[in-house]
Structure formats: structure tokens, C-alpha cells
C-alpha positions in Angstrom: 0.0 0.2 0.0 1.8 3.3 -0.9 -1.5 5.5 -0.5 -3.6 6.2 2.6 -7.0 4.9 2.0 -8.6 8.1 3.7 -6.9 10.5 1.3 -8.1 8.3 -1.8 -11.5 6.8 -1.1 -12.1 6.2 -4.4 -9.4 4.5 -5.3 -9.6 2.3 -2.1 -13.3 1.3 -2.9 -12.0 0.5 -6.6 -9.3 -2.3 -4.9 -11.8 -3.1 -2.4 -14.4 -4.2 -4.8 -11.9 -5.9 -7.3 -10.6 -8.1 -4.0 -14.4 -8.9 -3.8 -15.0 -10.2 -7.1 -12.0 -11.7 -7.4 -12.6 -14.1 -4.2 -16.3 -14.1 -5.9 -15.1 -15.7 -8.9 -13.0 -18.4 -6.6 -15.7 -19.6 -5.0 -18.0 -20.0 -8.0 -16.2 -21.0 -10.6 -13.6 -24.0 -9.4 -15.9 -26.3 -7.5 -15.8 -26.9 -3.7 -14.3 -24.6 -1.4 -13.3 -25.9 2.2 -10.7 -23.0 3.2 -10.0 -19.5 2.3 -7.1 -18.9 3.0 -5.3 -15.4 3.2 -1.9 -14.7 3.5 -0.3 -11.8 5.1 -2.1 -10.1 7.2 -0.7 -6.7 6.5 -4.5 -5.8 4.7 -6.2 -4.8 8.3 -8.1 -1.7 10.0 -5.8 0.1 12.4 -8.1 -0.9 15.2 -6.6 -4.7 14.8 -2.6 -4.0 14.7 -0.9 -5.3 17.5 2.0 -2.6 18.6 3.6 -5.2 20.0 4.4 -7.3 17.2 7.4 -5.9 14.8 6.4 -6.2 11.6 2.6 -4.9 12.1 3.9 -1.9 14.0 5.2 -1.0 10.5 1.9 -0.6 8.7 1.2 2.9 8.2 -2.2 3.0 7.0 -5.6 1.5 8.4 -6.7 -1.0 6.0 -10.2 -1.7 6.2 -10.9 -4.4 3.4 -14.8 -5.2 4.5 -13.9 -9.0 5.6 -17.4 -9.4 6.9 -18.7 -8.4 3.3 -16.1 -11.2 2.0 -16.7 -13.9 4.2 -20.9 -13.2 4.2 -20.7 -13.6 -0.1 -17.9 -16.7 0.5 -20.2 -18.5 2.7 -23.3 -18.1 0.9 -21.3 -19.9 -2.0 -20.0 -22.5 0.2 -21.8 -23.3 3.4 -19.4 -24.3 5.6 -16.4 -22.3 4.7 -13.5 -21.9 7.0 -12.2 -18.7 6.4 -8.3 -17.8 7.8 -7.8 -14.0 7.5 -4.3 -14.7 8.9 -3.1 -12.7 12.1 -6.0 -10.5 12.1 -7.2 -12.0 15.2 -11.3 -12.1 15.6 -14.6 -13.6 13.9 -12.3 -14.1 10.1 -9.5 -16.0 11.8 -11.1 -19.5 12.1 -7.8 -20.7 13.1 -4.5 -19.5 13.6 -1.5 -20.4 12.0 2.1 -20.3 13.4 4.5 -20.1 10.6 8.0 -22.4 10.2 7.1 -23.4 13.7 5.5 -25.2 16.7 3.9 -23.8 20.0 6.0 -24.9 23.0 2.6 -26.2 24.8 -0.3 -27.4 23.7 -3.3 -25.0 23.0 -6.9 -25.7 23.5 -7.7 -23.8 19.9 -7.8 -24.7 16.1 -4.4 -23.7 14.8 -1.6 -25.1 11.9 2.2 -25.1 11.9 2.9 -24.2 8.3 6.1 -25.7 7.1 8.8 -26.1 4.3 9.6 -29.5 3.5 13.5 -27.9 3.1 14.1 -23.9 3.7 12.4 -22.2 1.1 8.4 -21.9 0.3 9.3 -21.3 -3.7 11.1 -23.7 -5.5 14.9 -23.4 -5.7 17.2 -25.7 -7.8 19.5 -26.3 -4.6 17.2 -27.1 -2.1 17.7 -28.0 2.2 15.7 -30.7 3.2 14.8 -31.6 6.2 15.4 -35.7 7.1 12.0 -37.4 7.2 13.0 -38.4 11.3 12.8 -35.0 11.6 9.7 -34.4 9.8 7.9 -37.6 11.5 8.8 -35.8 15.1 7.7 -32.5 13.8 3.4 -34.0 13.0 3.9 -35.9 16.3 4.9 -32.9 18.3 2.3 -31.0 16.3 -0.5 -33.5 16.8 0.0 -33.9 20.3 -0.5 -30.1 20.9 -3.3 -30.3 19.3 -2.6 -28.6 15.9 -2.4 -29.8 12.2 0.4 -30.1 9.8 0.5 -27.9 6.7 3.8 -29.2 4.7 5.2 -27.3 2.2 7.1 -29.0 -0.8 7.4 -26.9 -3.9 7.6 -27.4 -7.7 9.9 -26.8 -10.2 9.2 -25.2 -13.2 8.3 -28.9 -14.8 5.9 -29.4 -12.0 8.1 -32.0 -10.2 9.4 -31.9 -7.1 12.8 -32.9 -6.3 13.9 -36.6 -6.4 14.7 -35.9 -2.3 11.0 -34.6 -1.8 9.5 -38.3 -3.2 12.2 -40.0 -0.9 10.6 -37.5 2.1 7.4 -38.5 1.6 8.0 -42.7 0.8 9.7 -42.5 4.2 6.9 -40.5 6.2 4.3 -42.8 4.3 6.1 -45.9 5.4 5.8 -44.9 9.0 2.4 -43.9 8.7 1.0 -46.7 7.1 2.8 -48.3 10.6 1.6 -45.8 13.0 -1.4 -43.6 11.2 -3.8 -44.5 14.1 -1.8 -42.6 16.5 -2.0 -39.6 14.3 -5.4 -39.9 12.8 -8.9 -39.2 14.6 -7.4 -38.9 17.3 -7.4 -36.0 20.3 -4.0 -34.9 22.3 -4.3 -37.0 26.1 -2.8 -34.8 28.9 0.2 -34.4 29.9 0.3 -33.9 25.8 4.1 -33.6 25.5 6.8 -34.6 28.6 10.2 -35.4 27.5 10.5 -37.4 24.7 7.1 -38.0 24.8 3.9 -37.4 23.2 0.4 -38.3 23.8 -2.8 -38.8 22.0 -6.1 -41.2 22.3 -8.5 -42.3 19.6 -11.1 -43.0 23.0 -10.7 -46.7 23.2 -6.6 -46.6 22.8 -3.9 -44.3 23.9 -0.8 -43.9 22.7 2.6 -42.9 23.8 5.3 -41.8 21.5 8.6 -41.9 21.9 10.6 -39.4 20.4 14.4 -40.6 19.9 17.2 -38.2 20.0 19.7 -38.2 16.7 21.8 -40.6 18.4 19.3 -43.2 19.6 18.7 -45.9 16.9 16.8 -48.6 19.0 14.4 -48.3 21.6 16.0 -48.7 25.5 14.8 -52.6 26.8 13.0 -50.7 29.2 10.7 -47.4 29.6 8.3 -45.8 31.9 4.9 -44.6 30.6 2.9 -42.2 32.5 -0.2 -44.0 33.3 -2.5 -44.0 30.4 -4.8 -47.1 31.1 -7.2 -46.8 34.1 -7.5 -50.8 33.6 -5.8 -53.1 36.6 -4.1 -54.8 33.7 -3.4 -52.5 30.2 -2.3 -54.4 27.5 0.7 -52.8 26.2 2.0 -53.1 22.7 4.1 -51.5 20.5 3.5 -50.6 16.7 4.8 -52.7 14.1 5.0 -55.7 16.2 2.3 -58.3 17.3 3.6 -59.1 21.2 2.2 -57.6 23.7 5.0 -56.5 26.3 5.7 -56.8 30.0 3.9 -53.9 31.4 4.6 -52.9 35.4 2.7 -50.5 37.3 4.7 -48.5 39.7 5.1 -45.1 41.8 6.3 -43.1 38.4 3.8 -44.9 35.9 4.2 -48.3 34.2 7.4 -49.9 33.7 7.3 -51.4 30.1 9.9 -54.3 29.4 10.8 -54.3 25.2 12.2 -57.5 24.0 15.5 -57.4 22.4 14.0 -59.3 19.3 11.3 -56.0 18.8 14.1 -53.7 19.6 16.0 -54.9 16.9 12.9 -55.2 14.1 11.5 -51.8 15.2 15.6 -50.0 14.8 15.9 -47.0 13.1 12.4 -45.2 13.7 12.0 -41.7 13.6 9.2 -42.2 16.5 8.3 -45.4 18.4 4.3 -45.6 19.5 3.0 -47.6 22.3 -0.6 -48.2 22.1 -2.1 -48.8 25.5 -5.4 -50.3 26.0 
């Protein structure tokens, strides 16, 4: 914005109508739309500027784009539409979107971390992709804190991804194929995140996910789980192995013994998931 809308109201009205009409076209000519996700946040009324946030302090003018009008039209065409007017807290930010970061604790509100698989949102020839281990642990950490993960992969000029990106997705997919029940259709479970542990529940089962350090290639011979089941004799297994594990309740939780065969079988996993029923 290089002009003050108050000084040039006709020009701002022209821009506002243009924006409205562009979004109306998207809402009517492209089939079912689930989310209207408006990036940025610098186009906002002055009353919503948070002076404690450095980049918002630099916004020079009040820029009221009339989100009520836009959202009302969009939802008329797309019932149930989620609207994300990023960083503009209130009625039109249906969920918050921390970028390239994860909150350090459980959040009771809807939220989604938007992150890149590499370093850049757009394509660069030499990309530095995060290891699959890091990406899986990121997913587990976010889900345990009540969040969703948006993972960006930028296509090149030919529409293809880097070969490394396909490899990372295959590795993530292999882990999900075995451990997906601890992620999908689950809810966070207190204490959510504790040390190297992340907790979720499906209602029928509880899951304690162990996030190893980079140097840990095998599970320890025994681990201590918080008591995730009220049953007097909880059944504990580790996803990827059928054998029921020996579990003894103690004052500190539940001591679970992992046989050497299972430790070797599941060596090298980015996250190990214990299932308790």
C-alpha cells in the first residue's frame, strides 16, 4: 500500500471491489472449496494492529477490506467454509497459523503450523530438505499439542518435485502405514508432551509416542510410561510388532520391557509408538 485510503477513498473502494470480485470468482467457478486462506495480514483495520508485534507496527495505514462482506459472500456460495484472515484475530481467523514454528505447549484452540519441507516456500534448484526423522517428529509433536501440519513442497518449472522430496514422502508414508492410528482420528491426551513423549488417544486406545534423539537408533530395553489406562491390567503393545509387552505399574507410571527381538526389528524408526488399551 503506497497511499492512505482515507485520502483516496475512491481508489480504495476500487481495490476493495476488485478483491471482492476476485474471491467471488474463486468461490463460484472452481467447485467445492473448504478453506479461504488469506496470507499476509498487513491488509487490516488500524484497530486490529498489535503494536507489540514488530512487523505490524510498520503498517502505515488503516486498510479495512470489509472482511464481513467478503466472508458473508464466500460462505453463501460455500456453506461451512473456513476463513483464515491470517494474524487478524477475531471472527475471520477461524484457526491460527504459526509459520515455520511449533507452539511450546498444548493449545485449546484450532491451529495449524505451516512449514516447509526444505528451506524455501518456492522452488530453488539446490534445496536443503529436512530429514524424514525430523518431519515425522514434527508431525507427532504438533498433533499431541492439538494442531495440524501443513507441509509445503515447492514444484519446479516442470511441475515436478526434487527427487529428495519424493524420497522423504515415501519414508513418511512408510511410518504412517504402521503408526497412523496414533495420528488420524485422535485427540491430544494429557500430559500432551513430556520430555521425549507425546500423547494422543482414539477414545478406545491411548498412544505414547517416543521421540528418540539423533543418537538413539534402538529403543531402550525398558521405558517408563505415565499411566494411560485405568484398567488394572493394561495391555501394552508397540505399533509394528504384535507381541504384548510386559508392563508393571509403579509409583512413577508403568515400566514396560521391550524384548531384544523387537528392539532390533524396529531399529532406526523416527518415532516409536506404544499402544495402551
